[in-house]
N, CA, C and O atoms as CSV, one atom per row, in Angstrom:
chain,resi,resn,atom,element,x,y,z
A,1,MET,N,N,12.680,-2.438,8.776
A,1,MET,CA,C,12.921,-3.792,8.343
A,1,MET,C,C,11.602,-4.534,8.164
A,1,MET,O,O,11.500,-5.438,7.335
A,2,ARG,N,N,10.591,-4.149,8.948
A,2,ARG,CA,C,9.294,-4.802,8.813
A,2,ARG,C,C,8.737,-4.618,7.414
A,2,ARG,O,O,8.134,-5.531,6.851
A,3,GLY,N,N,8.944,-3.420,6.850
A,3,GLY,CA,C,8.464,-3.156,5.503
A,3,GLY,C,C,9.100,-4.088,4.494
A,3,GLY,O,O,8.439,-4.549,3.563
A,4,PHE,N,N,10.388,-4.369,4.676
A,4,PHE,CA,C,11.090,-5.253,3.756
A,4,PHE,C,C,10.560,-6.669,3.867
A,4,PHE,O,O,10.366,-7.335,2.850
A,5,SER,N,N,10.320,-7.145,5.089
A,5,SER,CA,C,9.788,-8.503,5.241
A,5,SER,C,C,8.373,-8.605,4.689
A,5,SER,O,O,7.997,-9.637,4.134
A,6,ALA,N,N,7.587,-7.546,4.836
A,6,ALA,CA,C,6.244,-7.552,4.263
A,6,ALA,C,C,6.333,-7.586,2.739
A,6,ALA,O,O,5.536,-8.240,2.066
A,7,LEU,N,N,7.315,-6.871,2.218
A,7,LEU,CA,C,7.510,-6.862,0.778
A,7,LEU,C,C,7.827,-8.258,0.277
A,7,LEU,O,O,7.274,-8.693,-0.733
A,8,LEU,N,N,8.703,-8.965,0.965
A,8,LEU,CA,C,9.038,-10.324,0.570
A,8,LEU,C,C,7.864,-11.268,0.770
A,8,LEU,O,O,7.601,-12.125,-0.074
A,9,ARG,N,N,7.154,-11.115,1.887
A,9,ARG,CA,C,6.035,-11.989,2.205
A,9,ARG,C,C,4.958,-11.908,1.144
A,9,ARG,O,O,4.305,-12.912,0.858
A,10,ALA,N,N,4.761,-10.786,0.573
A,10,ALA,CA,C,3.681,-10.602,-0.385
A,10,ALA,C,C,4.180,-10.509,-1.826
A,10,ALA,O,O,3.494,-9.954,-2.685
A,11,PHE,N,N,5.348,-11.039,-2.089
A,11,PHE,CA,C,5.958,-11.017,-3.418
A,11,PHE,C,C,6.071,-9.594,-3.898
A,11,PHE,O,O,5.857,-9.294,-5.073
A,12,GLY,N,N,6.411,-8.725,-2.978
A,12,GLY,CA,C,6.649,-7.337,-3.326
A,12,GLY,C,C,5.404,-6.480,-3.362
A,12,GLY,O,O,5.102,-5.888,-4.398
A,13,MET,N,N,4.664,-6.394,-2.254
A,13,MET,CA,C,3.464,-5.564,-2.211
A,13,MET,C,C,3.528,-4.596,-1.035
A,13,MET,O,O,4.152,-4.899,-0.018
A,14,CYS,N,N,2.882,-3.422,-1.166
A,14,CYS,CA,C,2.903,-2.461,-0.083
A,14,CYS,C,C,1.635,-1.616,0.012
A,14,CYS,O,O,0.846,-1.563,-0.931
A,15,VAL,N,N,1.434,-0.921,1.214
A,15,VAL,CA,C,0.224,-0.140,1.383
A,15,VAL,C,C,0.236,0.821,2.552
A,15,VAL,O,O,1.054,0.695,3.463
A,16,LEU,N,N,-0.718,1.827,2.522
A,16,LEU,CA,C,-1.004,2.633,3.699
A,16,LEU,C,C,-2.203,3.546,3.494
A,16,LEU,O,O,-2.502,3.903,2.355
A,17,GLY,N,N,-2.906,3.940,4.565
A,17,GLY,CA,C,-4.141,4.696,4.441
A,17,GLY,C,C,-4.296,5.836,5.415
A,17,GLY,O,O,-3.446,6.032,6.284
A,18,SER,N,N,-5.423,6.631,5.278
A,18,SER,CA,C,-5.624,7.741,6.173
A,18,SER,C,C,-6.970,8.422,6.063
A,18,SER,O,O,-7.884,7.955,5.384
A,19,VAL,N,N,-7.057,9.561,6.768
A,19,VAL,CA,C,-8.277,10.342,6.815
A,19,VAL,C,C,-8.608,10.916,5.440
A,19,VAL,O,O,-9.762,10.894,5.013
A,20,MET,N,N,-7.613,11.417,4.766
A,20,MET,CA,C,-7.807,11.985,3.439
A,20,MET,C,C,-6.935,11.224,2.459
A,20,MET,O,O,-5.737,11.071,2.695
A,21,ALA,N,N,-7.498,10.753,1.383
A,21,ALA,CA,C,-6.747,9.956,0.421
A,21,ALA,C,C,-6.426,10.776,-0.819
A,21,ALA,O,O,-7.254,11.533,-1.327
A,22,VAL,N,N,-5.205,10.601,-1.285
A,22,VAL,CA,C,-4.778,11.251,-2.506
A,22,VAL,C,C,-4.442,10.145,-3.489
A,22,VAL,O,O,-3.515,9.370,-3.253
A,23,ALA,N,N,-5.168,10.063,-4.570
A,23,ALA,CA,C,-4.926,9.012,-5.557
A,23,ALA,C,C,-3.918,9.501,-6.585
A,23,ALA,O,O,-4.035,10.602,-7.122
A,24,VAL,N,N,-2.930,8.660,-6.845
A,24,VAL,CA,C,-1.926,8.963,-7.846
A,24,VAL,C,C,-1.914,7.791,-8.805
A,24,VAL,O,O,-1.515,6.684,-8.443
A,25,THR,N,N,-2.346,8.033,-10.009
A,25,THR,CA,C,-2.379,6.934,-10.964
A,25,THR,C,C,-1.223,7.060,-11.922
A,25,THR,O,O,-0.816,8.158,-12.299
A,26,GLY,N,N,-0.703,5.912,-12.307
A,26,GLY,CA,C,0.394,5.876,-13.252
A,26,GLY,C,C,-0.151,5.754,-14.654
A,26,GLY,O,O,-1.332,5.994,-14.908
A,27,SER,N,N,0.717,5.381,-15.545
A,27,SER,CA,C,0.310,5.185,-16.919
A,27,SER,C,C,-0.623,3.986,-16.999
A,27,SER,O,O,-0.739,3.222,-16.041
A,28,ALA,N,N,-1.266,3.823,-18.102
A,28,ALA,CA,C,-2.215,2.727,-18.277
A,28,ALA,C,C,-1.549,1.393,-17.985
A,28,ALA,O,O,-0.355,1.217,-18.228
A,29,ALA,N,N,-2.323,0.462,-17.466
A,29,ALA,CA,C,-1.783,-0.843,-17.080
A,29,ALA,C,C,-1.095,-1.516,-18.243
A,29,ALA,O,O,-0.098,-2.212,-18.047
A,30,SER,N,N,-1.602,-1.327,-19.455
A,30,SER,CA,C,-0.985,-1.962,-20.611
A,30,SER,C,C,0.414,-1.439,-20.849
A,30,SER,O,O,1.218,-2.111,-21.495
A,31,ALA,N,N,0.727,-0.257,-20.343
A,31,ALA,CA,C,2.056,0.316,-20.520
A,31,ALA,C,C,3.093,-0.363,-19.633
A,31,ALA,O,O,4.292,-0.184,-19.849
A,32,CYS,N,N,2.667,-1.124,-18.661
A,32,CYS,CA,C,3.619,-1.790,-17.773
A,32,CYS,C,C,4.387,-2.866,-18.531
A,32,CYS,O,O,5.597,-3.005,-18.352
A,33,GLY,N,N,3.715,-3.606,-19.352
A,33,GLY,CA,C,4.356,-4.628,-20.169
A,33,GLY,C,C,4.575,-5.924,-19.440
A,33,GLY,O,O,4.895,-5.932,-18.251
A,34,TYR,N,N,4.404,-7.018,-20.142
A,34,TYR,CA,C,4.643,-8.358,-19.628
A,34,TYR,C,C,3.924,-8.636,-18.315
A,34,TYR,O,O,4.409,-9.411,-17.491
A,35,ASP,N,N,2.772,-8.006,-18.118
A,35,ASP,CA,C,1.979,-8.183,-16.889
A,35,ASP,C,C,2.781,-7.872,-15.637
A,35,ASP,O,O,2.533,-8.459,-14.584
A,36,ARG,N,N,3.716,-6.977,-15.734
A,36,ARG,CA,C,4.545,-6.602,-14.593
A,36,ARG,C,C,4.264,-5.150,-14.235
A,36,ARG,O,O,4.895,-4.237,-14.768
A,37,CYS,N,N,3.338,-4.948,-13.352
A,37,CYS,CA,C,3.013,-3.600,-12.890
A,37,CYS,C,C,3.287,-3.499,-11.398
A,37,CYS,O,O,3.041,-4.439,-10.641
A,38,PHE,N,N,3.789,-2.366,-10.996
A,38,PHE,CA,C,4.066,-2.128,-9.586
A,38,PHE,C,C,3.160,-1.012,-9.077
A,38,PHE,O,O,2.736,-0.138,-9.833
A,39,GLY,N,N,2.880,-1.065,-7.800
A,39,GLY,CA,C,2.100,-0.035,-7.148
A,39,GLY,C,C,2.708,0.263,-5.798
A,39,GLY,O,O,3.615,-0.434,-5.344
A,40,ALA,N,N,2.206,1.301,-5.161
A,40,ALA,CA,C,2.684,1.675,-3.828
A,40,ALA,C,C,1.533,2.255,-3.029
A,40,ALA,O,O,0.623,2.882,-3.571
A,41,LEU,N,N,1.595,2.031,-1.742
A,41,LEU,CA,C,0.647,2.621,-0.806
A,41,LEU,C,C,1.491,3.276,0.273
A,41,LEU,O,O,2.411,2.659,0.811
A,42,ALA,N,N,1.182,4.510,0.586
A,42,ALA,CA,C,2.021,5.259,1.526
A,42,ALA,C,C,1.179,6.032,2.522
A,42,ALA,O,O,0.027,6.378,2.261
A,43,LEU,N,N,1.779,6.290,3.656
A,43,LEU,CA,C,1.187,7.148,4.676
A,43,LEU,C,C,1.999,8.433,4.698
A,43,LEU,O,O,3.206,8.425,4.940
A,44,GLY,N,N,1.313,9.524,4.442
A,44,GLY,CA,C,1.985,10.819,4.391
A,44,GLY,C,C,1.734,11.629,5.653
A,44,GLY,O,O,1.200,11.121,6.639
A,45,PRO,N,N,2.127,12.889,5.606
A,45,PRO,CA,C,1.938,13.778,6.752
A,45,PRO,C,C,0.472,13.851,7.172
A,45,PRO,O,O,-0.427,13.841,6.331
A,46,ASN,N,N,0.247,13.922,8.461
A,46,ASN,CA,C,-1.095,14.030,9.036
A,46,ASN,C,C,-2.003,12.863,8.672
A,46,ASN,O,O,-3.224,13.021,8.630
A,47,GLY,N,N,-1.420,11.686,8.407
A,47,GLY,CA,C,-2.205,10.497,8.144
A,47,GLY,C,C,-2.788,10.394,6.753
A,47,GLY,O,O,-3.619,9.521,6.500
A,48,VAL,N,N,-2.379,11.258,5.847
A,48,VAL,CA,C,-2.885,11.213,4.475
A,48,VAL,C,C,-2.369,9.949,3.797
A,48,VAL,O,O,-1.200,9.595,3.949
A,49,THR,N,N,-3.228,9.274,3.055
A,49,THR,CA,C,-2.797,8.092,2.305
A,49,THR,C,C,-2.573,8.473,0.859
A,49,THR,O,O,-3.295,9.285,0.282
A,50,VAL,N,N,-1.556,7.864,0.296
A,50,VAL,CA,C,-1.197,8.117,-1.089
A,50,VAL,C,C,-1.117,6.778,-1.796
A,50,VAL,O,O,-0.570,5.813,-1.262
A,51,ARG,N,N,-1.661,6.727,-2.994
A,51,ARG,CA,C,-1.662,5.492,-3.776
A,51,ARG,C,C,-1.015,5.754,-5.129
A,51,ARG,O,O,-1.218,6.804,-5.739
A,52,ALA,N,N,-0.236,4.787,-5.586
A,52,ALA,CA,C,0.332,4.831,-6.940
A,52,ALA,C,C,0.128,3.453,-7.548
A,52,ALA,O,O,0.297,2.442,-6.867
A,53,SER,N,N,-0.230,3.406,-8.818
A,53,SER,CA,C,-0.425,2.110,-9.466
A,53,SER,C,C,-0.003,2.197,-10.924
A,53,SER,O,O,0.191,3.287,-11.461
A,54,GLY,N,N,0.138,1.032,-11.563
A,54,GLY,CA,C,0.459,0.976,-12.968
A,54,GLY,C,C,1.851,1.449,-13.329
A,54,GLY,O,O,2.057,1.973,-14.424
A,55,GLN,N,N,2.803,1.277,-12.442
A,55,GLN,CA,C,4.170,1.710,-12.703
A,55,GLN,C,C,5.005,0.553,-13.255
A,55,GLN,O,O,4.787,-0.600,-12.883
A,56,ARG,N,N,5.962,0.855,-14.141
A,56,ARG,CA,C,6.783,-0.175,-14.781
A,56,ARG,C,C,7.790,-0.823,-13.836
A,56,ARG,O,O,8.141,-1.989,-14.019
A,57,THR,N,N,8.261,-0.085,-12.825
A,57,THR,CA,C,9.277,-0.611,-11.909
A,57,THR,C,C,8.912,-0.290,-10.467
A,57,THR,O,O,8.111,0.603,-10.195
A,58,ALA,N,N,9.522,-1.043,-9.545
A,58,ALA,CA,C,9.312,-0.779,-8.115
A,58,ALA,C,C,9.833,0.610,-7.734
A,58,ALA,O,O,9.140,1.335,-7.019
A,59,PRO,N,N,11.039,1.009,-8.190
A,59,PRO,CA,C,11.499,2.362,-7.850
A,59,PRO,C,C,10.568,3.456,-8.383
A,59,PRO,O,O,10.386,4.485,-7.732
A,60,ALA,N,N,9.978,3.239,-9.563
A,60,ALA,CA,C,9.056,4.237,-10.115
A,60,ALA,C,C,7.818,4.369,-9.235
A,60,ALA,O,O,7.344,5.479,-8.994
A,61,ALA,N,N,7.292,3.246,-8.753
A,61,ALA,CA,C,6.124,3.274,-7.861
A,61,ALA,C,C,6.469,3.984,-6.554
A,61,ALA,O,O,5.698,4.811,-6.068
A,62,HIS,N,N,7.623,3.660,-5.994
A,62,HIS,CA,C,8.080,4.289,-4.744
A,62,HIS,C,C,8.249,5.799,-4.941
A,62,HIS,O,O,7.772,6.590,-4.127
A,63,ASP,N,N,8.922,6.191,-6.010
A,63,ASP,CA,C,9.168,7.609,-6.263
A,63,ASP,C,C,7.872,8.380,-6.478
A,63,ASP,O,O,7.738,9.508,-6.002
A,64,ARG,N,N,6.919,7.789,-7.185
A,64,ARG,CA,C,5.637,8.458,-7.443
A,64,ARG,C,C,4.894,8.717,-6.131
A,64,ARG,O,O,4.350,9.800,-5.920
A,65,ALA,N,N,4.877,7.713,-5.257
A,65,ALA,CA,C,4.219,7.894,-3.955
A,65,ALA,C,C,4.954,8.933,-3.121
A,65,ALA,O,O,4.328,9.785,-2.490
A,66,SER,N,N,6.271,8.862,-3.117
A,66,SER,CA,C,7.075,9.804,-2.342
A,66,SER,C,C,6.836,11.243,-2.800
A,66,SER,O,O,6.682,12.141,-1.973
A,67,ARG,N,N,6.807,11.457,-4.097
A,67,ARG,CA,C,6.548,12.800,-4.624
A,67,ARG,C,C,5.154,13.288,-4.223
A,67,ARG,O,O,4.962,14.470,-3.939
A,68,ALA,N,N,4.183,12.370,-4.204
A,68,ALA,CA,C,2.810,12.759,-3.861
A,68,ALA,C,C,2.705,13.226,-2.417
A,68,ALA,O,O,1.837,14.036,-2.092
A,69,CYS,N,N,3.582,12.725,-1.542
A,69,CYS,CA,C,3.564,13.229,-0.151
A,69,CYS,C,C,4.663,14.250,0.076
A,69,CYS,O,O,5.072,14.492,1.212
A,70,GLY,N,N,5.133,14.841,-0.994
A,70,GLY,CA,C,6.128,15.902,-0.862
A,70,GLY,C,C,7.437,15.422,-0.280
A,70,GLY,O,O,8.181,16.207,0.308
A,71,GLY,N,N,7.731,14.135,-0.437
A,71,GLY,CA,C,8.984,13.591,0.100
A,71,GLY,C,C,8.958,13.363,1.598
A,71,GLY,O,O,9.995,13.084,2.202
A,72,HIS,N,N,7.786,13.477,2.206
A,72,HIS,CA,C,7.686,13.351,3.663
A,72,HIS,C,C,6.806,12.185,4.095
A,72,HIS,O,O,6.154,12.261,5.137
A,73,CYS,N,N,6.774,11.120,3.322
A,73,CYS,CA,C,5.974,9.950,3.698
A,73,CYS,C,C,6.545,9.311,4.962
A,73,CYS,O,O,7.761,9.209,5.126
A,74,ASP,N,N,5.652,8.885,5.848
A,74,ASP,CA,C,6.076,8.162,7.046
A,74,ASP,C,C,6.424,6.725,6.701
A,74,ASP,O,O,7.301,6.124,7.321
A,75,ARG,N,N,5.736,6.179,5.715
A,75,ARG,CA,C,5.974,4.794,5.306
A,75,ARG,C,C,5.466,4.591,3.886
A,75,ARG,O,O,4.382,5.055,3.533
A,76,ILE,N,N,6.257,3.896,3.077
A,76,ILE,CA,C,5.869,3.580,1.706
A,76,ILE,C,C,6.065,2.084,1.511
A,76,ILE,O,O,7.134,1.544,1.798
A,77,GLU,N,N,5.034,1.426,1.026
A,77,GLU,CA,C,5.114,-0.006,0.727
A,77,GLU,C,C,4.864,-0.198,-0.762
A,77,GLU,O,O,3.885,0.312,-1.306
A,78,VAL,N,N,5.745,-0.930,-1.411
A,78,VAL,CA,C,5.654,-1.183,-2.843
A,78,VAL,C,C,5.239,-2.631,-3.060
A,78,VAL,O,O,5.657,-3.519,-2.316
A,79,PHE,N,N,4.408,-2.872,-4.090
A,79,PHE,CA,C,3.961,-4.234,-4.372
A,79,PHE,C,C,3.947,-4.487,-5.866
A,79,PHE,O,O,4.007,-3.552,-6.666
A,80,HIS,N,N,3.869,-5.730,-6.230
A,80,HIS,CA,C,3.932,-6.161,-7.635
A,80,HIS,C,C,2.644,-6.866,-8.042
A,80,HIS,O,O,2.252,-7.850,-7.415
A,81,SER,N,N,1.993,-6.382,-9.067
A,81,SER,CA,C,0.818,-7.014,-9.690
A,81,SER,C,C,-0.142,-7.646,-8.687
A,81,SER,O,O,-0.315,-8.865,-8.677
A,82,GLY,N,N,-0.744,-6.856,-7.877
A,82,GLY,CA,C,-1.697,-7.327,-6.885
A,82,GLY,C,C,-2.295,-6.137,-6.170
A,82,GLY,O,O,-2.480,-5.074,-6.762
A,83,CYS,N,N,-2.593,-6.315,-4.908
A,83,CYS,CA,C,-3.221,-5.251,-4.131
A,83,CYS,C,C,-2.577,-5.117,-2.760
A,83,CYS,O,O,-1.940,-6.045,-2.260
A,84,ALA,N,N,-2.754,-3.955,-2.167
A,84,ALA,CA,C,-2.267,-3.677,-0.823
A,84,ALA,C,C,-3.366,-2.931,-0.062
A,84,ALA,O,O,-4.198,-2.250,-0.661
A,85,ALA,N,N,-3.354,-3.068,1.239
A,85,ALA,CA,C,-4.342,-2.384,2.080
A,85,ALA,C,C,-3.697,-2.015,3.409
A,85,ALA,O,O,-2.702,-2.612,3.820
A,86,ILE,N,N,-4.273,-1.034,4.065
A,86,ILE,CA,C,-3.829,-0.622,5.397
A,86,ILE,C,C,-5.016,-0.747,6.333
A,86,ILE,O,O,-6.105,-0.249,6.050
A,87,ALA,N,N,-4.789,-1.417,7.445
A,87,ALA,CA,C,-5.814,-1.511,8.487
A,87,ALA,C,C,-5.242,-0.902,9.759
A,87,ALA,O,O,-4.043,-0.987,10.022
A,88,GLN,N,N,-6.125,-0.284,10.545
A,88,GLN,CA,C,-5.669,0.349,11.777
A,88,GLN,C,C,-6.820,0.449,12.762
A,88,GLN,O,O,-7.965,0.695,12.384
A,89,ALA,N,N,-6.492,0.253,14.034
A,89,ALA,CA,C,-7.449,0.484,15.112
A,89,ALA,C,C,-7.347,1.963,15.501
A,89,ALA,O,O,-6.353,2.614,15.181
A,90,PRO,N,N,-8.361,2.499,16.185
A,90,PRO,CA,C,-8.341,3.921,16.530
A,90,PRO,C,C,-7.045,4.389,17.215
A,90,PRO,O,O,-6.570,5.489,16.934
A,91,LEU,N,N,-6.480,3.585,18.091
A,91,LEU,CA,C,-5.256,3.996,18.791
A,91,LEU,C,C,-4.052,3.148,18.401
A,91,LEU,O,O,-2.992,3.266,19.015
A,92,GLY,N,N,-4.199,2.298,17.396
A,92,GLY,CA,C,-3.137,1.383,17.020
A,92,GLY,C,C,-2.260,1.889,15.884
A,92,GLY,O,O,-2.477,2.961,15.321
A,93,GLN,N,N,-1.265,1.076,15.575
A,93,GLN,CA,C,-0.358,1.363,14.475
A,93,GLN,C,C,-0.952,0.818,13.176
A,93,GLN,O,O,-1.658,-0.190,13.199
A,94,PRO,N,N,-0.676,1.466,12.055
A,94,PRO,CA,C,-1.166,0.947,10.780
A,94,PRO,C,C,-0.464,-0.359,10.415
A,94,PRO,O,O,0.737,-0.514,10.633
A,95,GLU,N,N,-1.222,-1.283,9.862
A,95,GLU,CA,C,-0.680,-2.576,9.410
A,95,GLU,C,C,-0.967,-2.713,7.923
A,95,GLU,O,O,-2.094,-2.496,7.478
A,96,PHE,N,N,0.051,-3.072,7.163
A,96,PHE,CA,C,-0.078,-3.255,5.720
A,96,PHE,C,C,-0.346,-4.717,5.408
A,96,PHE,O,O,0.287,-5.605,5.978
A,97,GLY,N,N,-1.266,-4.962,4.521
A,97,GLY,CA,C,-1.564,-6.315,4.059
A,97,GLY,C,C,-1.504,-6.362,2.542
A,97,GLY,O,O,-1.683,-5.347,1.870
A,98,PHE,N,N,-1.250,-7.558,2.009
A,98,PHE,CA,C,-1.086,-7.725,0.570
A,98,PHE,C,C,-1.830,-8.955,0.089
A,98,PHE,O,O,-2.050,-9.893,0.855
A,99,GLY,N,N,-2.215,-8.955,-1.165
A,99,GLY,CA,C,-2.901,-10.106,-1.727
A,99,GLY,C,C,-3.056,-9.989,-3.222
A,99,GLY,O,O,-2.695,-8.982,-3.831
A,100,ILE,N,N,-3.606,-11.049,-3.804
A,100,ILE,CA,C,-3.768,-11.070,-5.253
A,100,ILE,C,C,-4.947,-10.220,-5.720
A,100,ILE,O,O,-5.041,-9.876,-6.898
A,101,ASP,N,N,-5.852,-9.881,-4.788
A,101,ASP,CA,C,-6.967,-9.007,-5.120
A,101,ASP,C,C,-7.300,-8.145,-3.903
A,101,ASP,O,O,-6.708,-8.298,-2.834
A,102,ARG,N,N,-8.254,-7.242,-4.087
A,102,ARG,CA,C,-8.617,-6.287,-3.030
A,102,ARG,C,C,-9.015,-6.987,-1.732
A,102,ARG,O,O,-8.561,-6.611,-0.652
A,103,GLU,N,N,-9.868,-8.006,-1.847
A,103,GLU,CA,C,-10.359,-8.695,-0.649
A,103,GLU,C,C,-9.226,-9.391,0.101
A,103,GLU,O,O,-9.178,-9.349,1.331
A,104,ALA,N,N,-8.317,-10.030,-0.630
A,104,ALA,CA,C,-7.196,-10.719,0.016
A,104,ALA,C,C,-6.293,-9.731,0.735
A,104,ALA,O,O,-5.828,-10.016,1.839
A,105,ALA,N,N,-6.038,-8.583,0.138
A,105,ALA,CA,C,-5.199,-7.565,0.770
A,105,ALA,C,C,-5.881,-7.004,2.018
A,105,ALA,O,O,-5.236,-6.809,3.048
A,106,ARG,N,N,-7.180,-6.748,1.924
A,106,ARG,CA,C,-7.930,-6.234,3.078
A,106,ARG,C,C,-7.940,-7.258,4.215
A,106,ARG,O,O,-7.733,-6.903,5.376
A,107,ASP,N,N,-8.179,-8.522,3.881
A,107,ASP,CA,C,-8.187,-9.576,4.900
A,107,ASP,C,C,-6.829,-9.692,5.590
A,107,ASP,O,O,-6.758,-9.841,6.810
A,108,ASP,N,N,-5.748,-9.623,4.800
A,108,ASP,CA,C,-4.402,-9.725,5.357
A,108,ASP,C,C,-4.120,-8.559,6.305
A,108,ASP,O,O,-3.589,-8.764,7.397
A,109,ALA,N,N,-4.467,-7.349,5.899
A,109,ALA,CA,C,-4.235,-6.169,6.742
A,109,ALA,C,C,-5.051,-6.250,8.038
A,109,ALA,O,O,-4.538,-5.940,9.113
A,110,LEU,N,N,-6.308,-6.662,7.940
A,110,LEU,CA,C,-7.150,-6.783,9.133
A,110,LEU,C,C,-6.630,-7.865,10.075
A,110,LEU,O,O,-6.667,-7.698,11.294
A,111,GLU,N,N,-6.149,-8.967,9.516
A,111,GLU,CA,C,-5.596,-10.049,10.337
A,111,GLU,C,C,-4.350,-9.573,11.079
A,111,GLU,O,O,-4.202,-9.843,12.270
A,112,LEU,N,N,-3.458,-8.873,10.394
A,112,LEU,CA,C,-2.243,-8.365,11.044
A,112,LEU,C,C,-2.589,-7.354,12.133
A,112,LEU,O,O,-1.954,-7.330,13.187
A,113,CYS,N,N,-3.583,-6.532,11.880
A,113,CYS,CA,C,-4.022,-5.547,12.870
A,113,CYS,C,C,-4.557,-6.257,14.114
A,113,CYS,O,O,-4.214,-5.889,15.237
A,114,ALA,N,N,-5.394,-7.268,13.912
A,114,ALA,CA,C,-5.962,-8.021,15.038
A,114,ALA,C,C,-4.873,-8.756,15.807
A,114,ALA,O,O,-4.920,-8.823,17.035
A,115,GLU,N,N,-3.877,-9.315,15.086
A,115,GLU,CA,C,-2.777,-10.033,15.743
A,115,GLU,C,C,-1.958,-9.121,16.639
A,115,GLU,O,O,-1.338,-9.586,17.595
A,116,SER,N,N,-1.947,-7.832,16.343
A,116,SER,CA,C,-1.177,-6.892,17.163
A,116,SER,C,C,-1.895,-6.580,18.479
A,116,SER,O,O,-1.361,-5.879,19.339
A,117,GLY,N,N,-3.120,-7.115,18.622
A,117,GLY,CA,C,-3.864,-6.920,19.860
A,117,GLY,C,C,-4.776,-5.713,19.846
A,117,GLY,O,O,-5.465,-5.432,20.827
A,118,ASP,N,N,-4.781,-5.003,18.737
A,118,ASP,CA,C,-5.633,-3.827,18.646
A,118,ASP,C,C,-7.088,-4.227,18.444
A,118,ASP,O,O,-7.388,-5.242,17.816
A,119,ARG,N,N,-7.973,-3.423,18.980
A,119,ARG,CA,C,-9.410,-3.664,18.821
A,119,ARG,C,C,-10.001,-2.585,17.938
A,119,ARG,O,O,-9.549,-1.440,17.944
A,120,GLY,N,N,-11.001,-2.956,17.189
A,120,GLY,CA,C,-11.668,-1.994,16.318
A,120,GLY,C,C,-10.908,-1.728,15.028
A,120,GLY,O,O,-10.981,-0.631,14.475
A,121,CYS,N,N,-10.184,-2.723,14.552
A,121,CYS,CA,C,-9.423,-2.555,13.313
A,121,CYS,C,C,-10.371,-2.320,12.138
A,121,CYS,O,O,-11.422,-2.953,12.035
A,122,ARG,N,N,-9.987,-1.411,11.270
A,122,ARG,CA,C,-10.742,-1.171,10.048
A,122,ARG,C,C,-9.765,-0.820,8.939
A,122,ARG,O,O,-8.660,-0.339,9.191
A,123,VAL,N,N,-10.187,-1.067,7.717
A,123,VAL,CA,C,-9.351,-0.769,6.560
A,123,VAL,C,C,-9.412,0.734,6.301
A,123,VAL,O,O,-10.493,1.313,6.192
A,124,ARG,N,N,-8.249,1.351,6.205
A,124,ARG,CA,C,-8.166,2.792,5.945
A,124,ARG,C,C,-8.011,3.096,4.476
A,124,ARG,O,O,-8.554,4.088,3.988
A,125,ALA,N,N,-7.274,2.257,3.756
A,125,ALA,CA,C,-7.025,2.515,2.340
A,125,ALA,C,C,-6.600,1.229,1.655
A,125,ALA,O,O,-6.130,0.288,2.294
A,126,TRP,N,N,-6.776,1.210,0.336
A,126,TRP,CA,C,-6.324,0.077,-0.452
A,126,TRP,C,C,-6.023,0.568,-1.866
A,126,TRP,O,O,-6.505,1.615,-2.298
A,127,VAL,N,N,-5.217,-0.215,-2.565
A,127,VAL,CA,C,-4.892,0.086,-3.956
A,127,VAL,C,C,-4.505,-1.202,-4.654
A,127,VAL,O,O,-3.925,-2.098,-4.040
A,128,CYS,N,N,-4.822,-1.296,-5.935
A,128,CYS,CA,C,-4.429,-2.461,-6.739
A,128,CYS,C,C,-3.677,-1.979,-7.965
A,128,CYS,O,O,-3.917,-0.883,-8.470
A,129,SER,N,N,-2.774,-2.808,-8.431
A,129,SER,CA,C,-2.037,-2.539,-9.655
A,129,SER,C,C,-2.045,-3.807,-10.499
A,129,SER,O,O,-1.650,-4.869,-10.017
A,130,PRO,N,N,-2.485,-3.714,-11.741
A,130,PRO,CA,C,-2.625,-4.913,-12.593
A,130,PRO,C,C,-1.339,-5.704,-12.722
A,130,PRO,O,O,-1.311,-6.729,-13.403
């Protein structure tokens, strides 16, 4: 349910990161149409982060990320025309942040990580979709 509230809080944005990142790019941003592009950030097996961007619909972004982690993602966050980031402390849980640009998403993720009481929060991954 937290993922859903984060999605609403950020006008539909999502994220996740890890030790090894796998980039998944969608079609060109111009193919999204009407400035409506969706992206996804996911945490896959063994902490791998997966990114999808430039997708025409939220389900397409979700499905692209899910396929990239072989259908075994621990968490997938979808967002609309903006950016998402994942911040995590060494022993803490990953926190997803969203914003209109990379810096805003990173700041949001770091703030949520710090609010959870974790120390040593750092950004693990980020992705933007036009």
